[in-house]
N, C-alpha and C positions, 0 to 999 in steps of 0.2 A: 504493498499499500505507500502510494507516495506520501512524504511529509508535507502538509498544506496548511496555509493560514487562511482565515475566513474575514471578510470584510461585508458591511452592512450599509445599504443605501440610505440616503437622507430624502428630505423634500424635494418634490419635481419628480420621484420615480413612481409615483400613483398612476393607477389606469383603473377604469371602472371593470369590476370582475376579477382584480387580483386576487389570489390566493383561494379563490372558489374550487379548485380542483382539489386541493389539499383539504377543505373545509368539508367539502361534501364524501371524500375517499379515506381519509387518514384519520383513525380513531384519536380523540383528543384536541384535534385543532379548532373544531368549531367552539369548544368548550373555552380556548383560551380567548377567542374573540367575545364570547358571551360574559366572560369575567372582564374584560376591558370594558364593555358596556357599562356592566355594574359599577365599576370604579371611576369611570369617567362622567357617568350618565349622558352619553352621547350615543347616537343611532348609527353606530359605526358600521354594522352589518349591512344595514339599509343602504346606506350611501356607497359602502364597496361594493355591493352587488347590483345595484340600481341606479348609481349616479343621483342625479347628472354630475358631468365631470366637474362643472362649474362648483357645485356643492362640496364634491370630495377634494376640491383644490384649496379651499379654504383653510387657512393655517389651523384654526382651532379644530377642525375635523381631520385634516391631512396629516398632522403629525402623529396623533395617537392610532389613526388608521393605520399608517407605513409602519410604526412601531409593530401594532399588532400583528400586521400579516408577516412582517420579517421574523416574529417570534413563531409563527405558524411554520414558516419554511423551515427556521431552525430546528422545531420539535420534529418534523418530518424528517429532517437530515441526521439529527442525533437519534433517532428509531435505529439508524443503520449501525449505531454502534463507535462512530467514529469521533477522535477528540482531536482538535486542531493544534496546532503548536502556538499560535498567538491569534488577537482578533484587533480588529479596528473597526471603526465607522465614520462616515462623513457626515459631519454636523449632527443632526438629528440621527442618525445611524449609530453614534458613540453610545446612545443609550441602549441600544440594541445589542452592541457590542460586550456593552457591561453586564447585560442580562445573560448572555450567551457564556460569559466567562466565569459566571458565578458571583460576582462583586455585588449583585442585587437581584432581588427576586423579578419575576415577570410582573407581580402585582405592583410592587413599589415602582417598577418602570412604567405602568401605566399611569399611576398618579403623578410621577415627576414629569412625565412628556406632557399630560394634561396641563398643569401648571405651568412648564415651559411655553406652552401654545399658548396659553392664555396672557402670559405676562409680554411675550414678543409679540402677540397681536396688540396689546394695549399701547406698548411703546411705540410700536411702528406706526400706529394712527396719529401719534405727536409730531413724528419727525418729518412725515411727507418725503420718505427716503426709498431707494430702491437699489437694484444691483444691476451691472453691465458687465457681459461677458467680453474680454478682448480674446481674440483669436489670432493665432500665427506669432506671436509675440511670447519671449521669456519673461520672467516676473522682474528681472533687472531692468530690461527694456520698457516696461509698463512704468516702473518705479520713475524713470527717467522722464516719461512723459508726464506723470504725474506732478512734478515739479512745478508746473505751471498751473496745476490745481489744486492747490492745499487742501481744500475740504474734501477732496475724494481719497480714498483709502483702499489698498488692497484688501481684498475679504476673501476669497480664496485663492489658493495655488494649487489647480486641479491636475494639470500635466504640464511638460515641458512648452507646451504651446497653447495653453488656455488658463487665462488669469481672470478671476473676477473682480470688480472693483464696486465699491459702494459709497452712497452719500445722498445728499438730497436729491431729488429728481431733477431741479432746474439745472443744478451743476452737471449731474450725469448727460443730461441733454446737450450742454455746451461741450463737454468731452467727446461724446459720440461725434458731434458735428465735426470738432477737431479732428478725429480720427479718419473721419469721412474724406474730408479735405486732404489728406495725407494718403488716401487709397489703402487705410487700414480697416480692419473690420471689427465692429462692434455689435453686440446685439443686448438690446434691453430685455430684462428678464423679467417675467410674469409672476412676481413675488411681491409680498405686501410691504417689505421693510427693508432697511440696510443693515441686514443681518451680518454679524461678525464684524462690525466697526465701531467705534468710539461712539457713535450714535446711540448703541444699545447699551451704554456702560449702566445707565439706570436700571436696565432690567436685569443686571447681573446683581445688584444688591437686593432685588424682589427675590430673585430666583434663591439666592443665598438663604434668605429668611425662610424657605418653603424646604430646602433640601438639608438645611443643618439639622442635625439628628437623625436625619433619615437612614435606614437600614442598611448601610454599605458594608461590605466585607473585603477582606483582601480576596482579590480573584484566584481562581483556579490555575488559569494561564495568564501569561503576560498580555497586558493591553497597551496599545499604542494611541496616546492621546493627542487631539487635534491641535490644541494652542501650542505645544511643543514639537509635536512630530515623535516623541521619545517612549520608550519602554517603561511600564511602572506595574508593580505589583503590590502596591500601596493603597489602601481603601482611603487614607486622608488625602494622598496627591489626587487620588481620582474625584473626590469632592471639590478640592481646590479647581481642579482641570476643567469640570463641568461650568463653575461659576466663571471662569476666565473664558471659557469658550466662545461664550454668547457675544462677546464684544471683540475677541482676538480672530485674526485670521485663521482660516483652515489651512495647515501646512500639509496637504494630501501629499504631495510629490516628497516631502522629506519623510511623512509617516510611511508610505510604502518603499522607500529606498531604505531606512532604517531597519523595516520589518524582514526586508530581503536580504540585508548584510547580517545583521543579528541572529536571526533565525533560520537563515538558509532553507527557505520551503523550496520544495519541488513544484508547487503549485499554487494558487489562490482560489477561492471559491467565494463568489459572491453570493450571500443569503438574502434573498427578498425581492421584491418586483423590480422589473427591468433590467438592464444590462450596463447601466451607466457607469458603474466602477469598474466593470470588466473592460471597457473600451479604455478607461484613464490608465489602468494599471499597464495594459498592453502597451500604452503609450511612454510610460515611465520607466519600465523593465523589459525591453522587448525581447521577446524568446521565451518568457516562461510562460507555461500554459495556464490561462484563467478560466474557470469554469463558474457555472451560475446555477443555482437553485430556486426555482419559483414556481414550479408545478411538477406534476409525476414524471413527465416526459425529461424535463432538465436533470431532476435528481436522477433518474435511472442512467441518463447519459454521463452525469457527472461521478457517478459511483463507477461506472465501467471505466472511464477515463483514470480515475485513482486508483483502480485496482490494476492498471496497464492493459484492459481487454482490448483498449482502443489506443492506436498509436496517435499522437497529437505532435 
């Protein structure tokens, strides 16, 4: 069996019908979402199965929905008896990684994600901010361009050629025009706020009051944190990391590079809806196999490839 690391997606991986295959065919999966509905008080199952997409994309629904589906996919995967060498998640996905690592229970995760979504939504409404993806440039090149736009910050370093920046929408529109004039590609993202920038610092204080005293434990496997890109097995550092994550850039390139260097996995497995992280990891560490688990078909393929039954 190949040595592998697991990663979990964040917001923007949602789609209507995600996780339906597992909920209908794998015992225990539907129970996870029912528990999530009870904890959050939200109609997660209805929105996931029937949509509409506009409702599923709302931050208050989207974050606990993606967390729940990621936990369902993880449950189906773990039923096969495999244990990864390490875990990480992108933004919201960090909560899924922590639950998968044993640092917190799924129930605690639903509560924490529900509060995170509520807080982020509240602060985002005040800031009138957003995010913009810059394609085809490395982070240093983007940082050089931002010297002329001091109110905009790097929000996510997703791959060697995909950097997301955040700030107030008026400033982002000016920066996007600046990019267009120079034949550079910028895409305004359909998100409700300037996530992972200093405009979210007020949210970190609110989140800290919610998760202080929450039942975190030392994880059973190493977890790599977004704000630092570094490895930890310490529950106190995890708690601090979640508080800082909300206003700090997501260092996804560093995270993946460090996982690959430290743990030397032979493969990565993305657990959760879509294949967003699969594509990013393939750009960060070219040549390493990246599989995904989001339904029974992808689970079967991933198991076959991890066992070496299929050459990649």
